[in-house]
KEZA-301211 format. One record per atom (N, C-alpha, C): residue in one letter; y, x, z. Coordinates in steps of 0.02 Angstrom, whole numbers, padded with zeros to 5 digits, always signed. Atoms other than C-alpha are relative to their C-alpha. Layout:
aYXZ...
//
This chain:
m+00045-00071+00000m-00318-00289+00977m+00015+00068-00039d-00027-00054+00028d-00261-00128+00968d-00063+00046-00034f+00049-00065+00017f-00354+00006+00857f+00043+00035-00054n+00011-00056+00003n-00345+00147+00755n-00002+00008-00088l+00039+00018+00048l-00364+00167+00557l+00007+00072-00026r+00008-00043+00033r-00426+00313+00484r-00060+00033-00052k+00075-00011+00049k-00559+00405+00326k-00042+00038+00034a+00082-00044-00029a-00744+00456+00393a-00008+00037-00006t+00040-00071+00018t-00827+00600+00406t-00048-00016-00004l+00071+00008+00013l-00994+00636+00373l-00024-00012+00105s+00008+00006-00073s-00996+00631+00572s-00024-00082+00040d+00021+00045+00002d-00992+00442+00567d-00057-00072-00021i+00076+00058+00026i-01139+00384+00469i-00024-00043+00052d+00058+00053-00077d-01244+00335+00640d+00040-00032+00018a-00054+00031-00034a-01081+00251+00705a+00003-00081-00065i+00018+00034+00049i-01080+00149+00532i-00086-00043-00021m+00062+00038+00039m-01267+00106+00510m-00025-00016+00067r+00014+00043-00073r-01258+00049+00692r+00007-00082-00044i-00044+00047+00041i-01129-00082+00603i-00056-00041-00033i+00049+00017+00073i-01237-00097+00449i-00041-00058+00040n+00056+00022-00023n-01374-00131+00552n+00016-00066+00058d-00006+00064-00045d-01311-00267+00687d+00031-00063-00050l-00041+00065+00040l-01239-00361+00549l-00087-00041-00065r+00069+00014+00052r-01424-00351+00455r-00044-00068+00030n-00001+00016-00077n-01492-00402+00638n+00000-00083-00004r-00019+00071-00006r-01407-00563+00633r+00030-00027-00049g-00005+00055+00044g-01424-00637+00458g+00053-00013-00064l-00046-00019+00050l-01288-00546+00356l-00026+00004-00088e+00040+00025+00036e-01339-00644+00190e-00004+00066-00051s-00013-00043+00039s-01243-00517+00073s-00053+00090+00005w+00052-00055-00006w-01361-00372+00125w-00069-00008+00024d+00078+00009-00016d-01566-00332+00129d-00006+00087+00025e+00000-00023-00012e-01651-00197+00182e+00002+00075-00027e-00015-00043+00033e-01618-00078+00073e+00086+00018-00043y-00027-00013+00030y-01451-00100+00025y+00067-00015+00080p-00003-00065+00019p-01325-00034+00115p-00044+00069+00035n+00062-00055-00046n-01419+00141+00170n+00047+00045+00006k-00014-00080-00013k-01400+00319+00213k+00043+00048-00023t+00000-00017+00041t-01388+00367+00063t+00070-00010-00037i-00032+00011+00039i-01261+00255-00001i+00067+00038+00053i-00066-00014-00027i-01130+00288+00156i+00003+00046-00005h+00021-00069-00010h-01171+00473+00163h+00057+00002-00096d-00007-00020+00054d-01112+00470-00053d+00075-00015+00013d-00054+00017-00023d-00960+00357+00012d+00028+00045+00020i-00053-00026-00027i-00885+00472+00125i+00011+00068-00009c-00010-00068+00025c-00914+00639+00023c+00057+00013-00045t-00076+00001+00067t-00783+00553-00123t+00063-00010+00036g-00049+00017-00036g-00658+00521+00036g+00019-00085-00013s-00033+00049+00024s-00647+00333-00001s-00026-00061+00055v+00041+00061-00062v-00719+00243+00172v+00050+00014+00075i-00032+00021-00061i-00590+00176+00272i-00034-00020+00084l+00028+00028-00065l-00635+00153+00462l+00067+00003+00026a-00012+00024-00107a-00584+00062+00621a-00020+00024+00045y+00048-00028-00075y-00598+00129+00778y+00063-00010+00050i-00072-00018-00071i-00520+00124+00977i+00009+00056+00007s+00016-00068-00037s-00452+00243+01033s+00014+00005+00078r-00003+00020-00081r-00526+00303+01163r-00040+00102+00015k+00023-00061-00006k-00594+00473+01245k-00048+00007-00043t+00082+00006+00040t-00756+00441+01140t+00026-00071-00055e+00014+00049+00036e-00703+00359+00971e-00030-00072-00004q+00027+00065+00021q-00783+00182+00954q+00021-00050-00033i-00005+00049+00062i-00801+00140+00776i-00006-00060+00004i-00008+00053-00017i-00775-00038+00762i-00009-00057-00072g+00022+00041+00079g-00774-00105+00557g+00020+00076-00048t-00018-00042+00049t-00772+00001+00394t-00029-00042-00069v+00009+00017+00081v-00747-00023+00211v+00035+00059-00060t+00008-00083+00043t-00773+00093+00061t+00056-00035-00056l-00034-00018+00051l-00642+00108-00093l-00036+00053-00054t+00021-00032+00080t-00743+00159-00270t+00008-00031-00054s-00010-00005+00058s-00744+00162-00432s-00055+00002-00028q+00074-00024+00034q-00936+00195-00442q-00030-00081+00013m+00056+00068-00018m-00995+00002-00460m-00057-00032-00006y+00071+00019+00030y-01149-00082-00494y+00011+00006-00079e-00045-00017+00085e-01179-00048-00670e-00012-00079-00023r+00041+00076+00042r-01241-00224-00718r+00086-00041+00010a-00071+00042+00007a-01060-00291-00657a+00048+00027-00007l-00058-00017+00047l-00951-00180-00729l-00025+00028-00062h+00003+00019+00080h-01046-00200-00912h+00003-00036+00011e+00044+00077+00005e-01106-00394-00893e+00059-00019+00013i-00066+00011+00023i-00924-00433-00854i+00029+00022-00020k-00039-00018+00027k-00798-00469-00945k+00089-00009+00062w-00034-00038-00067w-00665-00379-00840w+00089-00031-00042l-00068+00009+00054l-00474-00438-00905l+00020+00049+00006k-00043-00084-00008k-00413-00255-00882k-00062+00024-00007e+00083-00067+00010e-00568-00149-00965e+00031+00087+00013t-00020-00104-00031t-00500+00034-00884t-00058+00018+00021d+00054-00053-00072d-00591+00172-00800d+00064+00004+00067e-00033+00014-00041e-00440+00154-00691e-00002-00057+00037h+00025+00050-00025h-00523+00037-00589h-00033+00008+00056i+00013+00006-00076i-00577+00015-00408i-00002-00041+00010e+00049+00076-00032e-00700-00109-00316e+00007+00052+00087i-00002-00002-00077i-00665-00134-00141i-00077-00035+00041a+00060+00036-00014a-00838-00152-00064a-00029+00044+00093r+00052-00019-00082r-00959-00140+00093r+00044+00004+00058l-00033+00030-00054l-00837-00229+00210l-00068-00018+00077a+00037+00045-00061a-00910-00235+00389a+00031+00000+00070v-00029+00006-00071v-00854-00271+00564v-00056-00021+00045d+00034-00004-00081d-00928-00225+00734d+00008-00087+00015p+00032+00078-00011p-01014-00416+00777p+00040-00024+00065l-00032+00013-00047l-00931-00390+00947l+00082+00002-00023f-00077+00014+00019f-00760-00396+00868f+00025-00039-00064q-00042+00027+00064q-00740-00510+00754q+00023-00064+00040e-00025+00038-00028e-00660-00673+00732e+00075+00036+00027q-00024-00033-00001q-00527-00558+00741q+00072+00014-00017g+00007-00009+00063g-00447-00557+00604g+00022+00082-00028l+00001-00087+00014l-00492-00356+00587l-00025+00005-00084g+00028-00029+00079g-00588-00373+00426g+00049-00035-00047r-00028-00015+00057r-00437-00457+00359r+00051+00037-00039i-00016-00049+00003i-00341-00311+00413i-00018+00074-00026l+00077-00035+00037l-00480-00189+00332l+00036-00015-00087f+00009+00019+00076f-00481-00273+00161f+00049+00008-00021d-00090-00006+00026d-00261-00266+00154d+00032+00057-00003h-00019-00091+00017h-00266-00095+00178h-00041+00034-00052a+00057-00039+00062a-00396-00062+00066a+00028-00035-00087f-00042+00023+00051f-00314-00166-00053f+00087+00050-00010r-00047-00063+00022r-00147-00058-00040r-00004+00066+00000s-00008-00043+00010s-00219+00069-00039s-00035+00021-00074a+00024+00020+00077a-00317+00035-00217a+00093+00009-00041i-00024+00030+00034i-00152+00003-00275i+00063+00070-00003r-00043-00078-00046r-00056+00166-00192r-00036+00063-00066q+00014-00028+00047q-00186+00256-00310q-00006-00015-00049g-00014+00025+00048g-00143+00184-00449g-00044-00033-00041a+00053+00041+00027a-00291+00069-00507a+00058-00046-00008r-00019+00021+00013r-00260-00024-00621r-00039-00074-00011s+00031+00039+00023s-00378-00157-00610s-00068+00008+00101v+00008-00012-00049v-00443-00194-00440v-00079-00054+00004r+00073+00050+00002r-00630-00271-00422r-00044-00024+00081l+00034+00014-00042l-00732-00352-00289l-00066-00054+00000e+00079+00053+00048e-00914-00449-00303e+00015-00030+00082v+00036+00033-00058v-00948-00589-00148v-00057-00030-00008l+00039+00053+00012l-01070-00694-00134l+00037-00092-00013y-00039+00081+00025y-01047-00885-00204y+00019-00029+00040s+00017+00037-00069s-01099-00958-00039s+00060+00003+00026e-00049-00019-00049e-00951-00865+00043e+00069-00043+00020k-00065+00017+00024k-00799-00982+00008k+00032+00020+00049s-00060-00013-00044s-00699-00955+00146s+00053+00082-00021l-00008-00084+00021l-00692-00761+00078l+00014-00009-00065i+00000+00002+00054i-00677-00816-00098i+00075-00028-00003a-00071+00026+00013a-00540-00927-00063a+00078+00041+00016m-00049-00063-00027m-00430-00781+00058m-00009+00053-00052y-00030-00045+00036y-00454-00679-00092y+00018-00032-00075e-00061+00086+00042e-00385-00820-00218e+00057+00027+00027r-00107-00032-00006r-00218-00794-00121r+00003+00038+00012r-00017-00044-00005r-00225-00636-00142r+00025+00001-00072g-00012-00029+00078g-00217-00642-00330g-00075+00015-00011f+00075-00014+00057f-00413-00605-00365f+00004-00059-00022l+00007+00054+00068l-00464-00711-00514l-00091+00012-00024q+00060+00007-00001q-00653-00774-00535q-00031+00036-00044r+00013+00028+00061r-00728-00701-00666r-00063+00014-00016g+00071+00003+00025g-00926-00727-00692g-00033+00034+00061s+00030-00034-00097s-01061-00706-00552s-00078+00048-00053i+00058-00046-00003i-01204-00582-00554i-00043-00025+00032w+00065+00011-00068w-01380-00582-00476w-00009+00073+00040e+00040-00056-00005e-01427-00461-00384e-00027-00005+00062n+00046+00009-00053n-01588-00453-00266n-00019-00075+00004h+00021+00066-00002h-01618-00637-00296h+00065-00034+00021k-00044+00037-00038k-01457-00680-00252k+00070+00008-00016e-00055+00020+00046e-01291-00747-00349e+00063+00030+00042f-00031-00025-00009f-01145-00647-00330f+00075-00040-00064l-00065+00010+00020l-00945-00685-00380l+00039+00057-00028a-00063-00083+00031a-00847-00531-00482a+00067-00033+00012m-00066+00026-00003m-00681-00560-00438m+00052+00054-00001e-00030-00049+00026e-00547-00464-00502e+00104+00010+00035y-00124-00011-00025y-00315-00412-00448y+00000+00036-00080v-00008-00039+00047v-00255-00351-00613v+00082+00023+00025t-00040-00029-00022t-00113-00235-00556t+00056-00021-00037p-00068-00049+00059p+00065-00267-00621p+00038+00033-00021d-00049-00038+00025d+00170-00156-00711d+00061+00017+00057i-00043-00002-00043i+00276-00068-00601i+00075+00048-00029a-00091-00043+00037a+00481-00035-00667a+00048+00004+00045m-00040-00027-00029m+00612+00060-00611m+00037-00004-00033l-00061+00006+00012l+00769-00030-00656l+00049+00056+00026y-00057-00073+00002y+00920+00133-00682y+00038-00055+00012s-00051+00038-00003s+01098+00045-00660s+00042+00031+00022t-00089-00026-00004t+01279+00126-00696t+00046-00057-00002k-00055+00040+00019k+01427+00035-00685k+00007-00010-00046e-00014+00028+00082e+01438+00044-00867e-00025-00021-00019q+00045+00073+00046q+01301-00057-00889q-00015-00051+00013p-00032+00074+00007p+01341-00244-00932p-00032-00018+00055n+00059+00051-00031n+01177-00293-00813n+00012+00032+00072h-00007-00035-00042h+01243-00183-00678h+00008-00076+00083e-00012+00058-00062e+01305-00352-00554e-00068-00013+00031k+00054+00034-00014k+01143-00433-00585k-00060+00066+00054i+00009-00028-00056i+01058-00273-00516i+00030+00003+00079i-00014+00013-00075i+01155-00269-00372i-00016-00060+00019a+00036+00082-00039a+01119-00455-00337a-00062-00004+00020a+00074-00014-00020a+00957-00406-00342a-00042+00038+00062c+00000-00039-00049c+00975-00267-00230c+00014-00034+00064h-00027+00067-00095h+01082-00396-00090h-00061-00030+00010t+00048+00028-00041t+00938-00494-00097t-00054+00066+00047i+00066-00030-00054i+00810-00351-00036i+00039+00024+00032r-00018-00049-00067r+00931-00267+00079r+00019-00051+00050e-00056+00046-00050e+00976-00445+00165e-00059-00008+00024e+00052+00040-00014e+00804-00484+00194e-00027+00079+00061v+00042-00087-00068v+00748-00286+00286v+00050+00028+00016f-00025-00054-00029f+00903-00232+00344f+00047-00063+00035i-00026+00067-00069i+01003-00405+00395i+00001-00051+00023v+00038+00050-00001v+00886-00510+00416v-00035+00050+00060g+00046-00017-00046g+00754-00398+00483g-00005+00068+00068q-00009-00064-00041q+00820-00254+00567q+00075+00001+00075n-00071+00008-00006n+01008-00336+00614n+00028+00029-00005v-00083-00066+00002v+01122-00219+00544v+00064-00076-00002p-00038+00041+00004p+01276-00334+00540p+00011+00009-00101e+00005-00015+00070e+01322-00376+00344e+00077+00027-00018e-00054-00032+00031e+01496-00312+00323e-00020+00094+00018i+00012-00075+00018i+01402-00138+00359i-00052+00008-00061d+00010-00015+00040d+01279-00166+00233d+00043-00001-00061l-00056+00017+00050l+01395-00246+00101l+00085+00031+00037d-00075-00067-00009d+01512-00107+00119d+00055-00021-00070g-00055-00017+00054g+01606-00152-00055g-00011+00056-00027k-00008-00066+00048k+01574+00016-00123k-00071-00013-00061d+00048+00020+00040d+01404-00075-00220d+00002+00009-00071i-00002+00023+00069i+01490-00104-00384i+00027+00059-00021d-00024-00072+00010d+01549+00093-00405d-00039+00043+00015f+00056-00039+00001f+01379+00174-00357f-00049-00039-00059d+00063-00019+00029d+01224+00205-00444d-00053-00043+00043h+00046+00037-00074h+01070+00093-00382h-00065+00008-00063i+00071+00004-00002i+00876+00101-00411i-00038-00055-00001l+00056+00018-00048l+00768-00066-00427l-00043+00000-00003l+00088-00015+00004l+00576-00067-00426l-00008-00073+00014k+00021+00105-00016k+00522-00250-00473k-00108+00007-00001f+00100-00011-00008f+00303-00252-00455f-00019-00078-00069g-00005+00043+00057g+00286-00359-00611g+00067-00036+00010d-00063+00044+00023d+00425-00514-00610d+00042+00015+00056i-00037+00007-00062i+00446-00471-00421i+00021+00034+00002i-00022-00083-00066i+00571-00367-00334i-00017+00018+00062a+00035-00035-00075a+00513-00253-00196a+00039+00073+00017g-00024-00049-00033g+00613-00135-00182g+00087+00046-00025c-00055-00040+00072c+00763-00017-00232c+00058+00059+00055v-00055-00054-00038v+00914+00116-00177v+00061+00001-00029r-00071+00019+00050r+01086+00148-00200r+00002+00071+00000l-00020-00060+00007l+01157+00303-00266l+00049+00019+00023n-00049+00009-00040n+01309+00364-00157n+00035+00063-00059t-00038-00025+00063t+01427+00486-00293t+00073+00011+00014s-00095+00005-00016s+01598+00483-00189s-00003+00043+00016q+00005-00081-00006q+01551+00681-00148q-00013+00036-00080p-00005-00029+00069p+01577+00794-00309p-00066+00064+00009d+00055-00017+00007d+01404+00888-00354d-00062-00038+00081t+00043+00010-00064t+01321+00770-00200t-00002-00054-00036v+00044+00072-00016v+01201+00623-00211v-00014-00011+00081k+00052-00013-00051k+01170+00533-00057k-00033-00064+00007l+00051+00051+00007l+01019+00422-00068l+00029-00064+00050e+00009+00017-00057e+01031+00283+00043e+00000-00085-00019r+00013+00051-00008r+01006+00080+00083r-00065-00002-00038l+00055-00005+00018l+00831+00121+00041l-00026-00051+00051a+00032+00048-00050a+00730-00039+00072a-00087-00034-00054v+00057+00028+00010v+00546-00112+00041v-00012-00063+00022i+00011+00053-00048i+00520-00300+00069i-00094+00010+00045e+00044+00026-00089e+00388-00320+00211e-00062+00011-00046r+00087+00036+00024r+00238-00394+00093r-00028+00082-00034f+00047-00041+00043f+00249-00235-00010f+00009+00064+00024r-00008-00062-00042r+00245-00098+00117r-00098+00010-00018g+00060-00009-00023g+00109+00034+00112g-00017+00001-00068y+00014-00016+00078y+00098+00034-00094y+00021+00052-00024g-00026-00070+00027g+00173+00197-00108g+00081-00006-00021f-00041+00002+00026f+00330+00119-00167f+00073+00030+00038g-00055-00040-00034g+00478+00199-00061g-00004+00065-00006k+00008-00063+00024k+00397+00378-00100k+00019-00009-00073l-00015+00034+00071l+00424+00285-00320l+00057+00006+00013l-00082-00006+00014l+00610+00253-00270l+00022+00044+00024l-00056-00061-00061l+00666+00422-00146l-00041+00033-00093e+00017-00071+00052e+00544+00557-00310e+00043-00043-00068r-00050+00042+00033r+00658+00407-00443r+00070+00036+00003g-00072+00008-00039g+00807+00432-00365g+00020+00070-00012i-00004-00072+00018i+00777+00661-00339i+00018+00021-00073e+00004-00030+00075e+00714+00653-00529e+00079-00009-00039l-00066+00004+00042l+00898+00563-00580l+00032+00042-00003c-00025-00038-00047c+00978+00680-00464c+00004+00060-00039e-00004-00062+00021e+00904+00830-00543e+00019+00016-00092d-00004-00015+00080d+00918+00769-00738d+00080+00006+00020k-00074-00021-00016k+01116+00777-00674k+00032+00068+00013k-00041-00055-00042k+01110+00941-00596k+00044-00005+00057i-00025+00029-00086i+01157+00866-00441i-00038+00061+00048s+00029-00086-00022s+01161+01045-00332s-00027-00048+00103k+00017-00003-00075k+01147+00929-00175k-00016-00073+00030i-00001+00081+00034i+01063+00764-00135i-00035-00015+00094t+00007+00012-00095t+01065+00709+00061t-00030-00077+00037m-00003+00072+00004m+01023+00546+00130m+00028-00007+00110h-00007+00037-00082h+01052+00463+00332h-00065-00043+00000a+00070+00023-00032a+00878+00428+00389a-00013-00020+00049q+00009+00030-00047q+00817+00303+00514q-00049+00062+00031y+00016-00068-00034y+00761+00437+00653y-00092+00000-00027y+00061-00020+00009y+00561+00371+00645y-00036+00015-00057l+00011-00008+00059l+00550+00387+00454l+00010+00087+00004k-00027-00084+00002k+00590+00590+00482k-00068+00001-00029e+00022-00040+00017e+00437+00640+00456e-00046-00023-00066y+00007+00005+00060y+00413+00536+00310y+00027+00012-00052y-00032-00037+00002y+00535+00599+00259y+00013+00061-00039e-00016-00079+00014e+00519+00775+00245e-00076+00014-00039a+00066-00015+00046a+00344+00738+00152a+00021-00021-00054s-00049-00005+00040s+00451+00711+00013s+00037+00029-00012g-00039-00064+00004g+00538+00877+00027g+00082+00006+00038f-00040-00025-00019f+00693+00842+00149f-00016+00019+00059s+00003-00039-00056s+00745+00930+00302s+00056-00013+00039a-00030+00043-00031a+00822+00862+00444a+00065+00049+00025v-00055-00054+00000v+01009+00930+00484v+00038-00025+00068g-00028+00023-00043g+01123+00930+00651g-00086-00042+00057e+00022+00054-00056e+01080+00800+00800e-00013-00075-00037p-00013+00063+00006p+01032+00635+00796p+00058-00039-00005f-00089+00009-00016f+01172+00520+00794f-00021-00090-00027y-00017+00059+00040y+01198+00300+00759y+00048-00038-00033e-00016+00029+00075e+01212+00192+00607e-00020-00100+00043a+00013+00067-00033a+01217+00002+00679a-00043-00003+00038d+00037-00018-00060d+01136+00024+00820d-00068+00039-00006i+00062-00040+00003i+00985+00117+00756i+00009+00058+00004k+00008-00073-00009k+00953+00304+00784k-00022+00011-00067h+00023-00030+00040h+00947+00412+00628h+00023+00082+00004i-00011-00052-00005i+00971+00569+00578i+00004+00024-00070e-00004-00019+00078e+01050+00688+00405e-00062+00026-00008m+00065-00073+00064m+00925+00777+00270m+00031-00019-00055v-00007+00005+00058v+00947+00845+00150v-00053+00032-00042h+00067-00017+00048h+00806+00875+00001h-00004+00089-00031t+00012-00109-00015t+00768+01076+00026t-00074+00011-00066e+00033-00004+00036e+00610+01075-00123e+00045+00003-00083
//
């Protein structure tokens, strides 16, 4: 199914309520006549926390919605013993898919997008509530790392509170003078093999060019799991070329690529490097422009992939 995601605006309230009322009429147990209502949806949208799925046509057809909020139900907030007692928590709530578009995986896609958005926004604890009777949903959340934290009774229904504690993000910077340099490089090779050699059919001899040992590397770990990397090519005086930037597919959407870029730029600035460049894959040109890079010259091909030279200008 071809659809797009965007943030909701106040003009979407009626379309969202139509989906909610359709689900109510079909007997959705978790909602009643008073929840959720227009006031709640209005407040959700005003905080900029509602994500919509829609079909691109001359007139958009809203087919799904989910909310990210820090305003949890008071009893859930205070009665549950959360693993991570923090103000930096986000709840994924009010997930709804138009009945005409169910059984197509849209709910899972909306949830996963909301989950990645919560991590990207810095949530240390991601929370949700689900009816105890929804065993398949509970199993899906558990597969994504959510843990059961206890039950809450709301409107004579028992809900299960669940929580995902976000692992710490570590940025390991390695130079050839450090004893763990080869170990960091080996971890970067693992990431690059999955992303470039296997994922993009880049020839191994191009990616593994024998120069890694001489250059600095940044390895990003999400908890104990390696997730992304970038190499700092220092072969030219007063210049660093950021290259081999890669994030493993299942960690995309968390903002890790941007974190790697920011850390690389920060290190260059600390060393008073006057020029930061990169050969960016062309389809990511706007992504790098958002991080302060500008395109230079004409596109070209490396490993049969269209690239563009970019220079950091901010």
